[in-house]
C-alpha positions in Angstrom: -24.7 166.2 67.4 -26.8 164.2 65.0 -27.0 161.6 66.9 -28.8 164.3 69.4 -31.6 165.4 67.0 -32.3 161.9 66.2 -32.8 161.3 69.8 -34.7 164.0 70.2 -36.7 163.5 67.2 -37.5 160.4 68.4 -38.6 161.8 71.5 -40.7 164.0 70.4 -42.7 161.3 67.8 -43.4 159.2 71.5 -44.5 162.9 72.9 -46.6 163.6 70.0 -48.5 160.3 70.5 -48.7 160.1 73.9 -50.2 163.5 74.1 -53.1 163.0 71.5 -53.7 159.6 72.7 -53.9 161.2 76.7 -56.6 163.8 75.6 -59.1 162.8 72.8 -62.9 163.4 72.2 -64.3 161.2 69.9 -65.9 162.8 66.8 -68.5 160.6 65.1 -69.5 161.8 62.2 -66.3 161.2 60.9 -64.8 158.4 62.9 -62.3 161.0 64.1 -61.5 162.8 67.1 -60.3 165.9 68.4 -56.9 165.9 70.3 -54.4 168.7 71.5 -51.5 166.8 70.3 -51.1 169.2 67.9 -49.5 171.6 70.4 -46.4 169.4 70.6 -46.4 168.8 66.6 -46.1 172.9 66.3 -43.6 173.2 69.7 -41.6 170.4 67.7 -41.5 172.9 64.6 -41.2 176.0 66.1 -38.6 175.4 68.2 -36.5 172.5 66.7 -37.1 173.5 62.9 -39.2 171.7 59.8 -37.4 168.4 59.9 -37.7 167.7 63.2 -41.8 169.1 63.3 -41.8 167.0 60.2 -40.9 163.9 61.8 -42.6 164.6 65.2 -46.2 165.5 63.7 -46.3 163.1 61.1 -44.9 159.8 62.9 -46.2 160.4 66.3 -49.4 161.3 65.2 -50.2 158.7 62.6 -48.5 156.1 65.5 -51.4 157.5 67.7 -54.2 156.7 65.2 -52.6 153.2 65.3 -53.1 152.4 68.8 -56.2 154.2 69.3 -58.0 152.3 66.6 -58.1 155.0 63.6 -55.8 153.2 61.2 -57.9 153.9 58.2 -56.7 157.8 59.1 -53.3 157.3 59.8 -52.1 157.8 56.1 -53.7 161.4 56.0 -52.7 162.0 59.5 -49.1 161.5 58.3 -49.4 163.5 55.6 -51.4 166.2 57.1 -49.4 166.2 60.5 -46.4 166.3 59.1 -47.1 169.0 56.9 -48.3 171.1 59.7 -44.9 170.4 61.7 -42.9 170.8 58.8 -44.5 174.6 58.3 -44.5 175.6 61.8 -40.8 175.0 61.2 -40.6 176.7 57.8 -42.6 179.8 59.1 -40.6 180.5 62.0 -37.5 180.5 60.4 -39.2 182.9 57.9 -40.7 185.5 60.1 -39.3 184.8 63.6 -42.6 185.1 65.3 -44.3 182.0 66.5 -47.6 183.6 66.5 -46.8 184.0 62.5 -45.4 181.0 62.3 -48.4 178.7 64.4 -51.4 180.1 62.9 -50.8 179.2 59.6 -49.4 175.5 60.3 -52.9 174.8 62.7 -54.9 176.2 60.0 -53.2 173.9 57.2 -54.0 171.0 59.6 -57.9 172.0 59.4 -57.8 172.6 55.6 -56.2 169.3 54.9 -58.6 167.3 57.3 -61.3 168.6 55.5 -60.0 168.0 52.2 -59.5 164.3 53.7 -63.1 164.3 54.9 -64.6 165.6 52.1 -62.8 162.6 49.9 -63.6 159.7 52.4 -66.9 161.0 53.4 -68.3 163.7 51.4 -68.9 167.5 51.9 -71.7 167.2 54.7 -69.6 164.9 57.0 -66.7 167.3 56.6 -68.3 170.7 56.8 -69.5 168.8 60.2 -66.1 168.0 61.4 -64.5 171.4 61.1 -66.1 173.0 64.0 -63.9 170.6 66.1 -61.0 170.6 63.7 -61.3 174.8 64.1 -61.4 174.5 68.3 -58.3 171.7 68.0 -56.2 174.0 66.0 -56.8 177.4 67.6 -56.2 175.7 71.4 -53.1 174.0 69.9 -52.0 176.8 68.8 -52.8 179.0 71.7 -51.4 176.3 74.0 -47.9 176.5 71.6 -47.7 180.5 72.0 -47.9 180.1 76.1 -45.3 177.6 75.8 -42.9 178.4 73.5 -41.7 181.8 75.1 -41.3 179.7 78.4 -39.4 176.5 76.7 -37.1 178.6 74.0 -35.6 180.5 77.2 -34.8 177.1 78.6 -33.6 175.6 76.0 -31.4 178.6 75.4 -29.4 178.0 78.6 
């Protein structure tokens, strides 16, 4: 069973990276981008648990940063997206309601990037990127909630 979990986690790392890279919109103010990879980060946590969410979110998203030429963001992304996936998995285990897990986890991602942007570029650029991060979190959380039920049923059968 451990080997199966490791293979699943490795696959999710790749899926997070690919989804992040396929749908991304550059944000010039903070030299970053908006993407829907968080959908897979959140799904990884709520469907497969906090450790899978941590690994898929952190490693997959950081890999996408490196491959897209945003390497300076990769260490921040490793931490922020890893915590997002971990939080989604931990919260679903406490509340058993996907909406109560993905909303706070997505908010954690927005807060993380706001703080990282403030440290790297200052408050002005961090505030300028906030609407993009909020949109990214909201869209990804909504997509996660739409996909969670059918995927959960599929995985249970």
